N, C-alpha and C positions, 0 to 999 in steps of 0.2 A: 319250620321243623328242621332239626339237625339230622340229616340222613346219612352222612358219610363221615369217615374218620377225619378228612380234611376240614369239614365244617365244624366238627367237634373241637379240633385243634385250634381253629380260628376263634371260636367262642372263648376258649380258655385263655388264649394269648391276648385277646381283646381286653378281658378283665384285668389281667396283670398290667398291661401297658396303660390302660385308662387311669388306674390309680397312681401308678408311678409318675405318669406325665403330669397329672393335675395337682398332685398333693406333695410329692417329694417328702414323704413322711419319715420320721425318725422312730426307732424302736421305743425310745423313751416316751413318745407321745401316743403310743397305741394302747388301746384298751380292748381286751378280749372279753366280750360279754355274751358268748354264745350260749351259756347255761341260763336257765330260768329257775334255778333252785331257790332263789330268794329275790325279793324285790329290791330295786336300786333306783336312786335318782342321781342326776349329774348336773352340776352347775359349772359351765365353762364360759368364762367371760360373761357376756350378756345373754348367753343361750342356756337353755335347760332341757333335760330329757328325763323321762321316767321309763323304766323297764319293769314290766309286771306281768301277771297272768290274769285271765278273765274266765271264771268258771262258767259263765253263761254265753260264751262266744258262739255256740251252735244256734242261738236264737237268730243269728244273722243268716242262717242257711236258706230261708225262702228267697233272699235277694239274688241268689245264684240260680234259682229255679225259675223265677219270674223276673227277668231282667228288665230294667228301664231302658231308655233310649241310649244308643251308643254315643260316646263322646266323639267330637270331630277327629279326623285323621291325625292332625298335628298334635293332639293330646293323647294319642294312643301309645300302646306298648311297642317298644322296638323289637323287630325281628320275630313277631308272632304273639298275638294276644289281643285282648280288648278291654276297654274300660266302659262301665255302664253307670249312668246316673241312678242314684237311689232316691226315690221320692221320700219326702219327710215322713209321710204316714207309714212307711215301711221300716223306719228306724226302731229297733226293739226298745221296749220300755226300760230295760235295765241300764241302757247306755248313760242316760243323764245322771242318775245317782252314782254309777260306777265312776264316771269321770270326776264328778264333784268330790267324791270320797278320796280319790288319789291326789287331787290337787291339794286338799286339806292335809292329808297324811304327810305329804312331803313338803309342806309349807311353800308351795309354788306361789310367787308374788303376783298372781293375776286374779281377776274376778271374771268368771265366765259370763259372757253376754248371750250365750245360746249357740247351738250349732247352726252353721250357715249352709253347708251342703255336704253330701256324702256320695261316694262312688265305690263300686265293686270292681275288682281287677281279676281277669282270667289270664294267666301267663301260659302260653303254649311252650312246649320244649324249645329252648333257645331264646325265650322272651326275657326282656330286661327293661329297666328304666335307666336312661342316662341321668347324670347328676343334674339336679335342678333345685329350686327353692320354692316355697309357698310364701306369699306375701299379701299384704293388704294394700289396695289402692284407695286412698282416701279413708273415710270413716265408716263406710257402709260396704257390707259384703254382698254376695249374690242374692241372698234372701232378704236383704234390707235390714239385717241385724246391725244395730248400732255398735260401733267399735271405737269409742272415744279416744282411746290411746293409740289407735291405729296398729293394733297387734293381733296376732292369731296364733293358734297352735293346732296341730293335727294329731289324731290317734290312729295308729295302724293296727288292725286285728288280723292275726294269721290263722290259717286253717289247715295247712298241709306242711309236711316236712319233706324237703327235697331228698333225693337219693344220696347215699354216701359215695364218694369217689375213692378209687384205689390210691394208695400212697404216692405213686409217681405222678399222678395228675394233681393231687392236692398240692404238691410242691410248686406247681405253676401259679398258684394263688400266693401273692407275695406277702400277705399279712397274716402270719400265723396259719391257722387252719380254716380260714374263711373260704367258703366254697359256694356251690350253686345255690342261687336264689337268695343269698344273704342280702339284708338291708344294710347299707353302710351310711354313716352320718359323719359330716366333716365340720363340726363347730369350730369357731375361731376363739382362742383364749384371749385373756387380757393383754398379752404381749403381741397379739396379731399373728400368732402361730396357729396353723391349722392342725387340729387333732383328729384322730381316726377312731371311730367306734363301729363295731360290726355286730349285727344281730341275726342269729340264725333263725329262720322261720320254723316255728313249732306250733302245733295245735294248742290254742288257748293263749298264746303269747300276745301281749299288747304293748306297743311302744308309743310314747308321747314325744313329740318333737315341737319345740317352739319354732316360730316362723324365722325365716332368714337363715336356717341351717341348710347348707348344701347337702343333698342326699341322693341316693339312687339304689338300684338293686343289681346284683350280679345276674348273669343269665342262668336260667335253669338249663339242665343238660338233657335229661330224659323225660322227666315227669312234668305234668301240668301242675300249676300252683295257683292258689286263690288267696286273695286278701280283700279287706274292706278298709277304706280310709274315710274318716269323718273329720271335717274341719270346723273349728270354733272361732268365732270372733270374740275378743276379750279386751279388757282394759287393765292396766297395771293397778295394783293395790296402792 
């Protein structure tokens, strides 16, 4: 938990330095997608993303009330928070048709092979995820779902909207107005350049990420934040 002005300043400066050091991004390569007024899909090199909303997202609520087992410490949230395994029988019925519909609507070139595993995330104030990727080792996922093409994708469901920051503190975030709790994604385009996309957490928002996209989250500052991630194994069409 962030208890002092010094710790608050550290969290904000950490975010700015993290992105500058790893990405060296240019303004022309940035995409501000904080709004969810409409659905969008993005094809960047071999990567793809979908930004949409999910009207049934509150059907996930029971997984926050009856948590599964906690993930090992090395898979946990940085600086405060927990990740919990979601048993497959707790995955709401709407998820499968919702995901299939979005893949078809945006002509994503994969065939879903079924979900492999899911987890819920509780971020404490100050909690974040450092940049990382999801990937497939071999042709089988954790649940034994075949993935002949050796690929996967993840869907992130958001439940809470982080607090607004005053303008002087917003300026410490280097990429437009991206702030506390944002999900950032760093796909690589066909020229080998890293691009930046930022997604503000909002209730009902859902973001699809193909595997091998580096991504992470900015620290929250005051409020707790919740999300659920479900991972699919798939094969190219």
